[in-house]
N, C-alpha and C positions, 0 to 999 in steps of 0.2 A: 336262565330258566333251565332247570335240569329235567331229565327224564324221570318218570315215576312208573311204578308197577301198580296197576289198579286191581280191584277185585276181579276174580276170575283166574288169578295166578294158580297154576296147578303144581307149583314147586318142582318143575321138571329139571331145573338146573341148567338149561340150555344157555341162558344169558350170562351166568356168572363167569365162565371161562373166557367169554368174548370181551369182557370189559378190560380195556388196556390200563385203567387206573385203579382197578380192584375196588370199585365203589359199590358193588353189590354184595349184600350179605344174605346168607341162607336162612330159611325159617319156614313156617307153615305157608307164609306168603313172603317171597323174596322182597328185599327193600334196597333202594338206591340212595346212597348218601348224597344229598344235593350239594354239599360242600366239595365233594370229590368229582362229581360228574362233569365231564367236559363236553357233553352234548354231541358225542360222536355218532350215536345212533346204532352202534354195533349190536347192542342188546335187543333193540326193537326189531332189527333185521332178522334175528334168529328165533324170536319168540313164536312158538307154534300156536299160541292162543290169541296173539295180537293184543295183549293187555298192557303193553309198554308204550307210553306216549310222552310227549313233552308236557310238563306241568303247565297248568293254566294260570 
């Protein structure tokens, strides 16, 4: 189960440099590649809006 970025992402870019496997891509809403995500949670820890969570 990978992390996902939900609606509410403000594209601040805080999460992208924290990802050790470069699974996050920039855009209007950032996206996490589930095939690359290792579930480390580093992105969720730095998200100022709290919109990153484990996929259900």
